[in-house]
MARZA-981026 format. One line per 4 residues: number of its first residue (from 1); their letters; for each residue x, y, z of N, C-alpha, C. Coordinates in nm, 4 decimals. Layout:
<sites>
NUM = A = X:Y:Z:X:Y:Z:X:Y:Z | ...
</sites>
This chain:
<sites>
1 = XXXX = 9.8547:11.0491:17.2448:9.9455:10.9613:17.3139:9.9848:10.8552:17.2138 | 10.1103:10.8199:17.2140:10.1542:10.7182:17.1206:10.1844:10.5832:17.1832 | 10.2876:10.5760:17.2669:10.3201:10.4547:17.3383:10.3180:10.4733:17.4854 | 10.2364:10.3921:17.5527:10.2313:10.4135:17.6985:10.2716:10.2708:17.7501
5 = XXXX = 10.3816:10.2738:17.8270:10.4297:10.1367:17.8770:10.4226:10.1443:18.0314 | 10.3938:10.0287:18.0762:10.3835:10.0110:18.2279:10.4301:9.8648:18.2583 | 10.5548:9.8311:18.2122:10.6067:9.7049:18.2303:10.6961:9.7085:18.3550 | 10.6823:9.6148:18.4407:10.7538:9.5985:18.5672:10.7345:9.7308:18.6576
9 = XXXX = 10.6285:9.7844:18.6535:10.5978:9.9037:18.7351:10.6646:10.0336:18.7010 | 10.7063:10.0532:18.5804:10.7620:10.1758:18.5273:10.6849:10.2420:18.4179 | 10.5765:10.3129:18.4580:10.4946:10.3717:18.3609:10.5757:10.4865:18.2798 | 10.5435:10.4928:18.1473:10.6225:10.5930:18.0725:10.5364:10.6213:17.9341
13 = XXXX = 10.5364:10.7421:17.8937:10.4870:10.7816:17.7649:10.5971:10.8191:17.6746 | 10.6056:10.7498:17.5484:10.7111:10.7814:17.4661:10.6674:10.7832:17.3119 | 10.7541:10.8371:17.2306:10.7357:10.8340:17.0902:10.5963:10.8992:17.0389 | 10.5614:10.9939:17.1076:10.4345:11.0719:17.0584:10.4471:11.1227:16.9194
17 = XXXX = 10.3549:11.0930:16.8332:10.3589:11.1371:16.6969:10.4596:11.0558:16.6053 | 10.5092:10.9401:16.6624:10.6084:10.8692:16.5964:10.5809:10.7186:16.5699 | 10.4575:10.6778:16.6018:10.4338:10.5300:16.5930:10.3805:10.5096:16.4589 | 10.4473:10.4138:16.3866:10.4152:10.3833:16.2543:10.3300:10.2533:16.2432
21 = XXXX = 10.3484:10.1568:16.3317:10.2668:10.0340:16.3298:10.2814:9.9684:16.4655 | 10.2079:9.8567:16.4802:10.2209:9.7821:16.6090:10.1964:9.6373:16.5694 | 10.2520:9.5432:16.6448:10.2273:9.4007:16.6234:10.2405:9.3223:16.7543 | 10.1911:9.1969:16.7463:10.2059:9.1044:16.8663:10.2918:8.9841:16.8264
25 = XXXX = 10.3845:8.9581:16.9194:10.4679:8.8401:16.8933:10.4280:8.7315:16.9986 | 10.3699:8.6211:16.9486:10.3191:8.5120:17.0344:10.4229:8.4035:17.0615 | 10.4591:8.3813:17.1804:10.5582:8.2709:17.2124:10.4716:8.1535:17.2593 | 10.5420:8.0591:17.3210:10.4852:7.9295:17.3558:10.3804:7.9514:17.4624
29 = XXXX = 10.4117:8.0339:17.5672:10.3159:8.0558:17.6803:10.2762:8.2075:17.6899 | 10.3557:8.2914:17.6335:10.3392:8.4367:17.6514:10.3284:8.5120:17.5283 | 10.2771:8.6418:17.5336:10.2767:8.7176:17.4158:10.3450:8.8510:17.4455 | 10.4162:8.9120:17.3534:10.4784:9.0475:17.3699:10.4298:9.1371:17.2620
33 = XXXX = 10.4036:9.2670:17.3096:10.3453:9.3631:17.2169:10.4422:9.4633:17.1816 | 10.4559:9.4972:17.0553:10.5630:9.5833:17.0065:10.5015:9.7039:16.9251 | 10.5602:9.8164:16.9259:10.5281:9.9274:16.8394:10.6549:9.9585:16.7600 | 10.6299:9.9877:16.6305:10.7366:10.0161:16.5475:10.7356:10.1775:16.5342
37 = XXXX = 10.8349:10.2398:16.5855:10.8414:10.3905:16.6002:10.9627:10.4477:16.5298 | 10.9488:10.5694:16.5086:11.0678:10.6568:16.4497:11.1245:10.7199:16.5748 | 11.2555:10.6932:16.5920:11.3339:10.7485:16.7010:11.4035:10.8759:16.6500 | 11.3500:10.9919:16.6822:11.4098:11.1127:16.6437:11.5524:11.1348:16.6727
41 = XXXX = 11.5837:11.0998:16.7941:11.7147:11.1301:16.8483:11.8205:11.0405:16.7788 | 11.7853:10.9094:16.7503:11.8828:10.8197:16.6916:11.8711:10.8198:16.5333 | 11.7674:10.8795:16.4891:11.7312:10.9042:16.3434:11.7265:10.7565:16.2724 | 11.6417:10.6739:16.3360:11.6246:10.5339:16.2792:11.4921:10.4855:16.3296
45 = XXXX = 11.4460:10.3761:16.2722:11.3202:10.3094:16.3075:11.3524:10.2059:16.4025 | 11.2779:10.2027:16.5157:11.3039:10.1108:16.6243:11.1750:10.0347:16.6646 | 11.1916:9.9171:16.7252:11.0812:9.8440:16.7839:11.0779:9.8559:16.9327 | 10.9618:9.9018:16.9910:10.9515:9.9218:17.1289:10.8481:9.8298:17.1898
49 = XXXX = 10.8947:9.7494:17.2913:10.7993:9.6658:17.3653:10.7126:9.7547:17.4638 | 10.5826:9.7439:17.4381:10.5059:9.8320:17.5345:10.4141:9.7500:17.6152 | 10.4033:9.6197:17.6025:10.3285:9.5270:17.6995:10.3646:9.3896:17.6798 | 10.3347:9.3051:17.7792:10.3713:9.1679:17.7738:10.2741:9.0921:17.8686
53 = XXXX = 10.2616:8.9632:17.8424:10.1710:8.8883:17.9322:10.2741:8.8086:18.0325 | 10.4005:8.8372:18.0360:10.4977:8.7785:18.1229:10.4749:8.8350:18.2619 | 10.4292:8.9490:18.2700:10.4108:9.0129:18.3981:10.2848:9.1131:18.3906 | 10.2498:9.1615:18.5088:10.1318:9.2558:18.5068:10.1739:9.3883:18.4411
57 = XXXX = 10.0980:9.4265:18.3508:10.1168:9.5479:18.2804:9.9964:9.5952:18.2087 | 9.9900:9.7263:18.1705:9.8746:9.7726:18.0992:9.9105:9.8679:17.9950 | 10.0169:9.8448:17.9201:10.0561:9.9470:17.8168:9.9730:9.9309:17.6967 | 9.9899:10.0334:17.6140:9.9151:10.0202:17.4849:9.9894:10.1272:17.3949
61 = XXXX = 9.9563:10.1015:17.2632:10.0203:10.1908:17.1548:9.9090:10.2368:17.0679 | 9.9335:10.3513:17.0139:9.8440:10.4120:16.9079:9.9139:10.4657:16.7948 | 9.8729:10.4155:16.6677:9.9470:10.4578:16.5489:9.9128:10.6052:16.5220 | 10.0151:10.6828:16.5236:9.9823:10.8359:16.5227:10.0955:10.9131:16.4492
65 = XXXX = 10.1635:10.8475:16.3523:10.2777:10.9098:16.2831:10.2320:11.0268:16.2120 | 10.3062:11.1485:16.2289:10.2739:11.2656:16.1664:10.3364:11.2759:16.0272 | 10.2979:11.3665:15.9447:10.3498:11.3830:15.8148:10.4988:11.4064:15.8174 | 10.5495:11.4833:15.9165:10.6947:11.5060:15.9253:10.7613:11.3823:15.9651
69 = XXXX = 10.7010:11.3008:16.0468:10.7684:11.1659:16.0779:10.7621:11.0725:15.9600 | 10.6627:11.0777:15.8791:10.6625:10.9903:15.7563:10.7802:11.0261:15.6630 | 10.7994:11.1625:15.6505:10.9007:11.2072:15.5649:11.0400:11.1554:15.6130 | 11.0526:11.1636:15.7416:11.1822:11.1225:15.8036:11.2056:10.9729:15.7861
73 = XXXX = 11.1005:10.8947:15.8045:11.1099:10.7517:15.7864:11.1376:10.7161:15.6423 | 11.0763:10.7857:15.5497:11.0912:10.7584:15.4106:11.2391:10.7850:15.3650 | 11.2903:10.9008:15.4206:11.4286:10.9349:15.3879:11.5218:10.8317:15.4500 | 11.4899:10.7800:15.5677:11.5736:10.6848:15.6395:11.5891:10.5602:15.5494
77 = XXXX = 11.4688:10.5094:15.5009:11.4655:10.3817:15.4171:11.5309:10.4085:15.2820 | 11.5233:10.5266:15.2282:11.5766:10.5704:15.1006:11.7303:10.5615:15.1163 | 11.7881:10.6152:15.2260:11.9382:10.6021:15.2528:11.9770:10.4599:15.2702 | 11.8967:10.3819:15.3345:11.9289:10.2375:15.3563:11.9287:10.1775:15.2212
81 = XXXX = 11.8271:10.2031:15.1424:11.8204:10.1277:15.0116:11.9241:10.1729:14.9222 | 11.9772:10.3007:14.9191:12.0880:10.3386:14.8479:12.2161:10.2735:14.8839 | 12.2343:10.2656:15.0131:12.3503:10.1863:15.0695:12.3536:10.0421:15.0338 | 12.2407:9.9740:15.0383:12.2399:9.8382:15.0097:12.2507:9.8207:14.8545
85 = XXXX = 12.1804:9.8920:14.7751:12.1956:9.8849:14.6299:12.3320:9.9046:14.5721 | 12.3861:10.0215:14.6210:12.5217:10.0579:14.5765:12.6264:9.9667:14.6293 | 12.6028:9.9222:14.7453:12.7184:9.8504:14.8115:12.7074:9.6987:14.8002 | 12.5940:9.6431:14.7477:12.5857:9.5072:14.7358:12.4986:9.4595:14.6179
89 = XXXX = 12.3703:9.4922:14.6204:12.2726:9.4348:14.5225:12.3162:9.4550:14.3796 | 12.3454:9.5887:14.3469:12.3828:9.6186:14.2049:12.4963:9.5317:14.1480 | 12.5993:9.5242:14.2268:12.7141:9.4441:14.1824:12.6889:9.2925:14.1811 | 12.6086:9.2467:14.2829:12.5746:9.1035:14.2865:12.4923:9.0649:14.1546
93 = XXXX = 12.3939:9.1604:14.1258:12.3136:9.1175:14.0116:12.3954:9.1242:13.8832 | 12.4871:9.2201:13.8733:12.5739:9.2323:13.7505:12.6659:9.1144:13.7390 | 12.7146:9.0565:13.8439:12.8047:8.9392:13.8407:12.7313:8.8009:13.8311 | 12.5968:8.7997:13.8315:12.5213:8.6778:13.8252:12.5396:8.6115:13.6950
97 = XXXX = 12.5808:8.4851:13.6944:12.6101:8.4096:13.5672:12.4821:8.3604:13.5147 | 12.4650:8.3880:13.3783:12.3519:8.3419:13.3100:12.3813:8.2738:13.1829 | 12.2877:8.1967:13.1256:12.3161:8.1257:13.0030:12.3402:8.2259:12.9029 | 12.4417:8.1959:12.8174:12.4830:8.2819:12.7061:12.6029:8.3771:12.7506
101 = XXXX = 12.6275:8.3951:12.8687:12.7356:8.4795:12.9210:12.8689:8.4391:12.8756 | 12.9613:8.5249:12.8537:13.1060:8.4918:12.8397:13.1625:8.4974:12.9744 | 13.2343:8.3999:13.0240:13.2884:8.3892:13.1546:13.4408:8.3570:13.1433 | 13.5139:8.3905:13.2547:13.6546:8.3650:13.2654:13.6670:8.2599:13.3815
105 = XXXX = 13.7576:8.1661:13.3787:13.7835:8.0755:13.4888:13.8833:8.1453:13.5802 | 13.8441:8.1516:13.7071:13.9206:8.2213:13.8124:13.9754:8.1254:13.9162 | 13.9252:7.9988:13.9202:13.9688:7.9164:14.0241:13.9693:7.7631:13.9665 | 14.0303:7.6784:14.0389:14.0339:7.5415:14.0082:14.1540:7.4872:13.9471
109 = XXXX = 14.1569:7.3567:13.9311:14.2923:7.2972:13.8693:14.2633:7.2268:13.7390 | 14.1366:7.1986:13.7111:14.1012:7.1300:13.5893:14.1239:7.2039:13.4634 | 14.0881:7.3304:13.4639:14.1050:7.4150:13.3547:14.1926:7.5318:13.3878 | 14.2820:7.5754:13.3002:14.3765:7.6778:13.3347:14.3030:7.8115:13.3666
113 = XXXX = 14.3524:7.8835:13.4707:14.2955:8.0100:13.5084:14.3170:8.1037:13.3945 | 14.2026:8.1905:13.3788:14.2193:8.2889:13.2643:14.1557:8.2335:13.1305 | 14.1204:8.1037:13.1336:14.0469:8.0581:13.0113:13.9145:8.1185:13.0049 | 13.8692:8.1432:12.8793:13.7337:8.2084:12.8728:13.6481:8.1046:12.7780
117 = XXXX = 13.5204:8.1228:12.8038:13.4159:8.0394:12.7239:13.2785:8.0963:12.7443 | 13.1918:8.0196:12.6844:13.0433:8.0591:12.6829:12.9571:7.9718:12.7676 | 12.8765:8.0317:12.8470:12.7926:7.9411:12.9322:12.6770:7.8887:12.8562 | 12.6590:7.7562:12.8632:12.5454:7.6876:12.8042:12.4489:7.6274:12.9021
121 = XXXX = 12.4824:7.6269:13.0255:12.3955:7.5716:13.1322:12.4269:7.6298:13.2699 | 12.3320:7.6577:13.3440:12.3420:7.7015:13.4810:12.2433:7.6226:13.5688 | 12.2872:7.5604:13.6738:12.1880:7.4830:13.7552:12.2506:7.4315:13.8744 | 12.1888:7.3279:13.9457:12.2422:7.2682:14.0625:12.2573:7.1218:14.0459
125 = XXXX = 12.3497:7.0610:14.1183:12.3731:6.9245:14.1180:12.4042:6.8677:14.2569 | 12.3616:6.7566:14.2865:12.3832:6.6979:14.4153:12.5335:6.6494:14.4208 | 12.6057:6.6870:14.5168:12.7356:6.6447:14.5448:12.7447:6.5212:14.6401 | 12.7884:6.4128:14.5961:12.7798:6.2884:14.6766:12.8864:6.2864:14.7827
129 = XXXX = 12.9925:6.3735:14.7729:13.1006:6.3844:14.8706:13.0589:6.4788:14.9848 | 12.9926:6.5880:14.9528:12.9597:6.6861:15.0542:12.8123:6.6629:15.1041 | 12.7379:6.5830:15.0297:12.5951:6.5540:15.0506:12.5099:6.6825:15.0580 | 12.5468:6.7727:14.9628:12.4717:6.9001:14.9419:12.4509:6.9268:14.7992
133 = XXXX = 12.3407:6.9992:14.7788:12.3250:7.0517:14.6356:12.4202:7.1709:14.6157 | 12.4938:7.1732:14.5075:12.5805:7.2887:14.4756:12.5441:7.3423:14.3350 | 12.5702:7.4780:14.3262:12.5515:7.5483:14.2009:12.6654:7.5205:14.1134 | 12.6229:7.4881:13.9833:12.7175:7.4499:13.8813:12.6967:7.5220:13.7585
137 = XXXX = 12.7962:7.5269:13.6738:12.7794:7.6052:13.5380:12.8529:7.5177:13.4281 | 12.7869:7.5103:13.3218:12.8405:7.4454:13.2035:12.8976:7.5425:13.1150 | 13.0263:7.5289:13.0786:13.1052:7.6263:12.9982:13.1627:7.5550:12.8708 | 13.1521:7.6163:12.7666:13.2168:7.5656:12.6437:13.3413:7.6488:12.6174
141 = XXXX = 13.4601:7.5845:12.6253:13.5781:7.6459:12.6123:13.6558:7.5809:12.4901 | 13.6820:7.6545:12.3792:13.7452:7.6039:12.2633:13.6810:7.4737:12.2101 | 13.5411:7.4675:12.2143:13.4734:7.3534:12.1611:13.4585:7.2474:12.2615 | 13.5096:7.2485:12.3736:13.5090:7.1450:12.4765:13.4132:7.1927:12.5850
145 = XXXX = 13.3171:7.1091:12.6137:13.2187:7.1413:12.7241:13.2659:7.0852:12.8600 | 13.2627:7.1829:12.9601:13.3011:7.1488:13.0910:13.2041:7.1869:13.1915 | 13.1951:7.1178:13.3051:13.1019:7.1529:13.4140:13.1848:7.1914:13.5367 | 13.1671:7.3142:13.5875:13.2471:7.3596:13.6969:13.1506:7.4195:13.8113
149 = XXXX = 13.2067:7.4243:13.9301:13.1368:7.4977:14.0337:13.1136:7.6402:13.9995 | 13.0005:7.7032:14.0294:12.9751:7.8353:13.9884:13.0834:7.9350:14.0306 | 13.1341:7.9197:14.1595:13.2250:8.0129:14.2064:13.3678:8.0107:14.1342 | 13.3780:7.9109:14.0401:13.5022:7.9030:13.9679:13.5144:7.9969:13.8408
153 = XXXX = 13.4021:8.0673:13.8143:13.4031:8.1499:13.6948:13.3471:8.2883:13.7341 | 13.3836:8.3872:13.6536:13.3346:8.5191:13.6660:13.2835:8.5753:13.5348 | 13.1796:8.6577:13.5247:13.1322:8.7099:13.3980:13.2349:8.8060:13.3530 | 13.2657:8.8000:13.2178:13.3568:8.8944:13.1560:13.2804:9.0234:13.1281
157 = XXXX = 13.3361:9.1437:13.1776:13.2699:9.2577:13.1512:13.1447:9.2866:13.2323 | 13.1365:9.2314:13.3451:13.0075:9.2423:13.4322:12.9873:9.3928:13.4627 | 13.0872:9.4742:13.4700:13.0759:9.6209:13.4957:12.9729:9.6849:13.4055 | 12.9609:9.6347:13.2891:12.8731:9.7025:13.1854:12.7209:9.6740:13.2240
161 = XXXX = 12.7021:9.5856:13.3157:12.5682:9.5435:13.3610:12.5134:9.6310:13.4748 | 12.6109:9.7088:13.5345:12.5611:9.7863:13.6515:12.4625:9.8848:13.6111 | 12.3612:9.9017:13.7074:12.2397:9.9860:13.6829:12.2771:10.1291:13.7211 | 12.2481:10.2329:13.6444:12.2665:10.3685:13.6713:12.1431:10.4507:13.6387
165 = XXXX = 12.1495:10.5723:13.6617:12.0499:10.6686:13.6209:11.9131:10.6445:13.6888 | 11.8040:10.6613:13.5988:11.6760:10.6542:13.6473:11.6240:10.5196:13.7001 | 11.6860:10.4154:13.6389:11.6469:10.2820:13.6851:11.7019:10.2630:13.8290 | 11.8273:10.2978:13.8514:11.8842:10.3042:13.9846:11.7952:10.3680:14.0948
169 = XXXX = 11.7548:10.4974:14.0564:11.6667:10.5745:14.1460:11.5396:10.5069:14.1680 | 11.4806:10.4421:14.0663:11.3507:10.3770:14.0828:11.3611:10.2588:14.1638 | 11.4725:10.1823:14.1633:11.4864:10.0684:14.2531:11.4975:10.1032:14.3949 | 11.5844:10.2201:14.4148:11.6027:10.2628:14.5472:11.4689:10.3156:14.6120
173 = XXXX = 11.3974:10.3876:14.5267:11.2735:10.4445:14.5838:11.1681:10.3229:14.6054 | 11.1720:10.2252:14.5169:11.0809:10.1029:14.5534:11.1302:10.0372:14.6828 | 11.2460:10.0196:14.7080:11.2882:9.9651:14.8383:11.2375:10.0445:14.9487 | 11.2579:10.1853:14.9449:11.2061:10.2676:15.0483:11.0528:10.2584:15.0715
177 = XXXX = 10.9754:10.2550:14.9674:10.8317:10.2540:14.9651:10.7927:10.1082:15.0248 | 10.8520:10.0085:14.9730:10.8061:9.8719:15.0249:10.8666:9.8444:15.1698 | 10.9583:9.9179:15.2182:11.0005:9.9109:15.3636:10.9038:9.9676:15.4546 | 10.8196:10.0702:15.4108:10.7209:10.1336:15.4967:10.6167:10.0354:15.5372
181 = XXXX = 10.5524:10.0528:15.6516:10.4364:9.9766:15.6850:10.3312:9.9812:15.5751 | 10.2674:9.8762:15.5461:10.1696:9.8621:15.4304:10.0724:9.9732:15.4169 | 10.0196:10.0266:15.5326:9.9163:10.1175:15.5245:9.9729:10.2619:15.4891 | 10.0937:10.2732:15.4811:10.1497:10.4107:15.4436:10.2062:10.4110:15.2972
185 = XXXX = 10.2099:10.2899:15.2347:10.2785:10.2861:15.0953:10.2047:10.3767:14.9963 | 10.0731:10.3722:15.0008:9.9960:10.4461:14.8991:10.0244:10.5976:14.9117 | 10.0641:10.6513:15.0167:10.1064:10.7878:15.0327:10.2244:10.8247:14.9392 | 10.3060:10.7162:14.9102:10.4258:10.7456:14.8429:10.4157:10.7023:14.6948
189 = XXXX = 10.3046:10.6505:14.6582:10.2853:10.6143:14.5153:10.2454:10.7398:14.4345 | 10.3230:10.7603:14.3275:10.2997:10.8857:14.2418:10.1499:10.8841:14.1898 | 10.0866:10.9962:14.2064:9.9480:11.0179:14.1578:9.8494:10.9957:14.2724 | 9.8845:10.9296:14.3769:9.7857:10.8984:14.4780:9.8148:10.9751:14.6131
193 = XXXX = 9.9319:11.0351:14.6206:9.9748:11.1007:14.7434:9.8912:11.2151:14.7753 | 9.8108:11.2091:14.8852:9.7423:11.3227:14.9327:9.8301:11.4241:15.0007 | 9.9550:11.3729:15.0502:10.0394:11.4617:15.1253:10.1759:11.4707:15.0381 | 10.2332:11.5891:15.0383:10.3441:11.6129:14.9586:10.4633:11.5587:15.0333
197 = XX = 10.5081:11.4369:15.0087:10.6194:11.3799:15.0708:10.7441:11.4123:14.9870 | 10.8527:11.4611:15.0503:10.9656:11.4906:14.9750:11.0771:11.3792:14.9903
</sites>
């Protein structure tokens, strides 16, 4: 048996062979108990409340994920990792301004748009008008050093920094493994897996 719930007088057994982990959420006066489960019908990982101290109940959960469930969960996190890496992370990292980069001015009035220069400093500065710290960049353009808001420049040729091939696959795989509950991660580490996970 995986998750047995009896909250508000509605006993039910669900997610047999699909419970990955469980945890307790402590509030100010009450606690809620959750199981992290694989939902085969929706093909995703879900959190299921199986008991609470807010009312009378006697639910419980047992971690009982099968090998087949673990394969499905791993593939789910791998798809999610691929989507995040290709859709956001890879490009964000490639566009990140670093010291020594060649950049192009894309905004602002102080320096003509399209001007290019070399970054000699990246950091934060307190803005006395907005009362917030803001990210700034120091750029040398034609021998003249200027300090601009970070969003006013873009890296020239950032597309060359995009990660492809084996390194891309390694990062997506690491995301999938690290998204799994801690007690399952060793099953997906090369050389340690007692189960053949595809």
